[in-house]
N, C-alpha and C positions, 0 to 999 in steps of 0.2 A: 544613386538612385535617390535615396532619401533625401540629398541636400536640398534639392531645388525646392523642395514641397514646402521648407520653412514653417515648420513643424509647432507647435507651441509646447506641444507634452508627446510623448512617446508612451503605447504600453503592450507589456509584453506578460506573454501570460502563455505558459507549458511550455518555455523553449527551453532546450535541452544543453545551450552552450553559456558560454559566458563571453557576453559584446564585451567587443575593445572601447577602453578610454574614448576616441575619438568616434566611436558610431554612440557612446550615452551622450555626448555633450553635443551633437546636433539639434535636437530638439533646446530651445532656451531655458522652458521650464522641468527640462533633463526628461529622463525616465522615469517611470515606475512598472511596478511587476506585482502580478497576483500570486502569492503563495498559499498554498495550503499547510499550512501550518502556523501556528503560534508563533513565530521569532522572538530568540534567537533556536528556540525546539526544530529541533528534524529542518536542518539546513540541507538542501541540495535537492538531488533528483526523483527521489521516491520518499515525498513525507508522507503521503496517503497511506501507502504498503505496511510502511515502519511501525507507522501511528497504531495500525490492528495488529502489527510482530508482538510490539512491547505492548501491547496489552494495558495504551492509557487509554484514561475513561473520561479524556477532552482533548480537542484540535480547535481546527478554526479554517480562516482566514487572515492572512497576512497583507496590507497593500503599502507596501513599503519603499522609496528613493532604491533604484539603481544604483551600484557603483563597483568597480572595477573587481571588487572580491564576489562570493561566492554566497549570494542570501545575506549581506551582512551591512547593507546600506541601512537608513534609520527607517521606523516606521511611522508612518503616517496614520493605518486605521487597523483593528484588530477586530474581528467579531469572532467570539469562539460556539462551538457547540460539541455536546455532547457525543461521545459512543457508545453504540450499543451493542451489550455481551456478545452480540451473535452477529452482528454486522458483518459484510464483506468486503473488502477493498473496493469491488466496482460499485458495489450500493454507496460507501462511504463518495468515493468520487464523483456520482450524479450528485449528492448532494451538493456537495461542496464545489460544484459546478454550478449549481441554483446558486449559492450563499456568496461565492466569488463576485459572480454579475452583477449583484446588489451590492455588495462590498464595496467592489469598484467605481458603484454610481453615487453611492454617498463618501466614497472620499475624494471624488470630483466635484463634487457639490460643495463641500467644504472647503479644497483646494481652491476652487472659485470664488471662494466670498473670503479668504484667506483665514480660515479658523481653523488649522492646522498650523500644531506646532511638531515637528519633525523628532521624534525618541531615537536617540542612537540605541543603539543595540546593548546587550551587553555581555561582550564574548566571553566572560565566565561561565555563563548560562549555556552558552551552544552548544546543542544536540548536531547529530548526521543522518542524513536518510541516505545512505550513497545507492546507486543505482540498482538494480534486481538482475541480476546472474542467473545462468543455469543451476552455477552453484549453490546460489542462492536459495535459491528455489526446490532444490534436493531436499526431501524429505529424510531426516534421519531418525529412525524408529528408536536409537535408545535415549533421546530430546523425551521428558514427561509429557505426558496427554496433553496440559492445559495449552506449555508450547507451540506445540505440535498442531494442536487445534488454530491457535493464532495463525500461525504460516499457513498453514492452508485454507483459513478464510478472508486473508490479505490477501492470498494471490490469485482470487476466484474474482472474476471470470479468468482473467489475464496478467502474470501466462501461465496461470497453475502450476499447483505443487505437484511434483514427479516422484515416481518413486520405481521402481523396476520388479517385474518378474521374471526371472530367468535371463534371458533376452531382451525381454519385451517390454517398454516404458508406458506407464501408464500414469494420468494425473486424477487425485482424487480430491473432490471435491465433498459441501456439509457437512463436517465432522460433530460428533454429537459423545458427549463421553457414555461411556459402555463399562464402566464398573474397573474392577481389578481382575486380572488376568489369572490362572494359577499358577502356582510357586515355585518357581523356574523355568518357566514359560520366554524365550527367546524373543526378543522386541523385534516386531516386523512379524513377525507370525499369524497366521490367519484362524484366528479361532472360531468363526462361524460364517456362514454361505446363506444360511437359511433361517429367517427372512433376509436378511440384512450383512453387511461385509463388517465383520469386528474384526481389527485388531489391535496386537499387543503392540505396546510403545514400552519405553523407558519406566514409567510409572503409571500404569494405570491400561486401560484399554478406551479406542477409541471405534465406534460407526461411521460408519461414510453414505452419504447418500448417493452421490454421482461418481461416474466415472468416466475416465475419458482415454481409452488407448490409443497408442501413437498412430498417427495418421487417418483415424477416426473421430465420428462425433458423440460430443456427452451424451449418458445415457444414464437411467436408472443403475446401480448398483445390483439392483435384482434383477433386472434384466440381464445384464452380462453375467450375473453366476446363471443364469438359467442357458446360456451357454456356452455351460462349462468355462467360462473366463478362469474361474478357480477353484481351489477346492482346501478343506478344512486341514492344518498341518503345511499347507503351502508359504511360504517364506518370502517378503517382501525385501529387497536388499536397496 
């Protein structure tokens, strides 16, 4: 289908599969990719979420020449951007989509002017951002509060970090540090339900602003608690 187009250049954005060499070779100037990280950092399917999960202070957009490997091709253009300490994965995705569009236009302009020298990536500096799975999204309460908060922010709004209360799955959003629980409190124990949901972690406690019970819409944690969604002393698993 693509061969009759005799295209000069191909552009790939947010496509979760590796293209075969025969397809990459169809446009006579090859294929370029808009990738949401500063390569070679965070190669792979979920660079935005992993940037937040890892607590990085900076990420950005890389325009790269595609080759057979996963995000391994030469870099044509990079545009960095800081990550705010309370930024969610969804908020960062919106910003990077806008930044990526601008970076693509800049890169195409530079390519047309033959003003780009492709820069090979240093494989020794490569890190990876694998696809987010149900297991990745599970909240493990023994995790210290800062890392757990980053996980919840990274997966907000999709797919959402989840936990279980009895046989019910619940997604949590909007984490805020809430001090230290009493000594000996088991991780995952609900410490407060009025006026907010506060839960003990492996080191510290977190307050959550929103919840999403399985099969239902997202709502304020206070509304869920007023509906007797949980009680002090209950324990998430």
